[in-house]
Kinemage of the C-alpha trace (Angstrom):
@kinemage 1
@onewidth
@group {chain A} dominant
@subgroup {mainchain}
@vectorlist {calphas} color= white
{ca met a 1} P -7.752 3.687 -13.518
{ca thr a 2} L -7.626 0.194 -15.019
{ca lys a 3} L -5.691 -0.983 -18.081
{ca gln a 4} L -5.514 -4.273 -19.971
{ca phe a 5} L -2.138 -5.287 -21.390
{ca phe a 6} L -1.422 -8.021 -23.925
{ca ile a 7} L 2.282 -8.905 -24.008
{ca tyr a 8} L 3.677 -10.798 -27.002
{ca gly a 9} L 7.020 -12.473 -27.595
{ca arg a 10} L 8.809 -15.132 -25.575
{ca val a 11} L 6.725 -14.533 -22.453
{ca gln a 12} L 5.523 -17.988 -21.399
{ca gly a 13} L 7.708 -20.546 -19.672
{ca val a 14} L 10.189 -17.851 -18.599
{ca gly a 15} L 8.729 -16.753 -15.259
{ca phe a 16} L 6.950 -13.753 -16.762
{ca arg a 17} L 3.837 -14.106 -14.572
{ca tyr a 18} L 5.859 -14.453 -11.378
{ca phe a 19} L 8.065 -11.445 -12.104
{ca thr a 20} L 5.011 -9.426 -13.191
{ca trp a 21} L 3.368 -10.237 -9.861
{ca lys a 22} L 6.520 -9.150 -7.996
{ca glu a 23} L 6.683 -5.847 -9.925
{ca ala a 24} L 2.969 -5.179 -9.393
{ca glu a 25} L 3.371 -5.767 -5.648
{ca lys a 26} L 6.354 -3.394 -5.595
{ca leu a 27} L 4.390 -0.654 -7.406
{ca gly a 28} L 1.140 -1.154 -5.495
{ca ile a 29} L -0.764 -2.326 -8.599
{ca lys a 30} L -3.871 -4.475 -8.139
{ca gly a 31} L -5.199 -6.954 -10.727
{ca thr a 32} L -4.264 -10.201 -12.442
{ca val a 33} L -1.816 -11.817 -14.846
{ca arg a 34} L -2.480 -14.950 -16.905
{ca asn a 35} L -1.103 -16.919 -19.840
{ca arg a 36} L -3.246 -16.957 -22.970
{ca asp a 37} L -3.671 -19.858 -25.397
{ca asp a 38} L -1.987 -17.895 -28.219
{ca gly a 39} L 1.318 -17.713 -26.263
{ca ser a 40} L 0.847 -14.162 -25.032
{ca val a 41} L 0.299 -12.927 -21.493
{ca glu a 42} L -2.674 -10.813 -20.398
{ca val a 43} L -2.469 -8.371 -17.505
{ca ile a 44} L -5.343 -6.445 -15.955
{ca ala a 45} L -3.837 -3.666 -13.833
{ca gln a 46} L -5.429 -1.078 -11.585
{ca gly a 47} L -3.567 1.869 -10.120
{ca asp a 48} L -3.013 5.563 -10.489
{ca asp a 49} L -1.465 7.151 -13.571
{ca thr a 50} L 2.075 7.138 -12.166
{ca gln a 51} L 1.869 3.489 -11.102
{ca leu a 52} L 0.458 2.370 -14.467
{ca arg a 53} L 3.071 4.293 -16.462
{ca ala a 54} L 5.864 2.650 -14.467
{ca phe a 55} L 4.224 -0.777 -14.835
{ca asp a 56} L 3.788 -0.250 -18.593
{ca gln a 57} L 7.494 0.530 -18.929
{ca trp a 58} L 8.402 -2.584 -16.961
{ca leu a 59} L 6.058 -4.810 -19.015
{ca arg a 60} L 7.738 -3.612 -22.222
{ca gln a 61} L 11.035 -5.035 -20.899
{ca gly a 62} L 9.843 -7.899 -18.717
{ca pro a 63} L 12.267 -10.096 -16.798
{ca arg a 64} L 15.695 -10.907 -18.266
{ca thr a 65} L 14.459 -14.356 -19.271
{ca ala a 66} L 11.738 -12.919 -21.542
{ca asn a 67} L 11.861 -11.347 -24.995
{ca val a 68} L 8.999 -8.878 -25.281
{ca ile a 69} L 8.208 -8.034 -28.905
{ca arg a 70} L 4.984 -6.068 -28.558
{ca val a 71} L 2.623 -4.724 -25.897
{ca val a 72} L -0.978 -3.738 -26.663
{ca val a 73} L -2.687 -1.540 -24.067
{ca asn a 74} L -6.433 -0.947 -23.747
{ca asp a 75} L -8.594 0.886 -21.251
{ca his a 76} L -10.503 -1.601 -19.133
{ca arg a 77} L -13.574 -1.424 -16.959
{ca gln a 78} L -12.897 -0.730 -13.319
{ca ile a 79} L -12.192 -3.838 -11.231
{ca thr a 80} L -12.439 -4.502 -7.525
{ca ala a 81} L -9.253 -6.313 -6.655
{ca lys a 82} L -7.638 -6.311 -3.221
{ca asn a 83} L -4.228 -7.396 -4.483
{ca phe a 84} L -2.406 -8.652 -7.576
{ca ser a 85} L -2.681 -12.351 -8.379
{ca ile a 86} L -1.523 -14.927 -10.877
{ca ile a 87} L -4.308 -16.824 -12.601
{ca his a 88} L -3.338 -20.462 -13.120
{ca arg a 89} L -5.171 -22.535 -15.670
C-alpha cells in the first residue's frame, strides 16, 4: 500500500525531513520525503496498513522542532523503492 502525505505548518528548516527519514527507517517504510515550494513537505510512503497508520500518527506530530498544522493524505500509485530517502533540491 502506498500513501502520499502533504504536511503543512512550520515543517521546513526544522529537520523535518531528517526526522521523517529516521522514523520511516524505524518503521520499515519505503519511499521519499521532500520540501515543496509552498513551504509544505511531501512524503510518499509504502508499507503495510499497520506501518502506515503508525507513520501517519507520527507525521501529525513531527519532531519537537516542528509545528504541524495539517496533514492531507491521498492514495498513491504503487512505487518500487528499496529504502526511504530524502530528496534534496
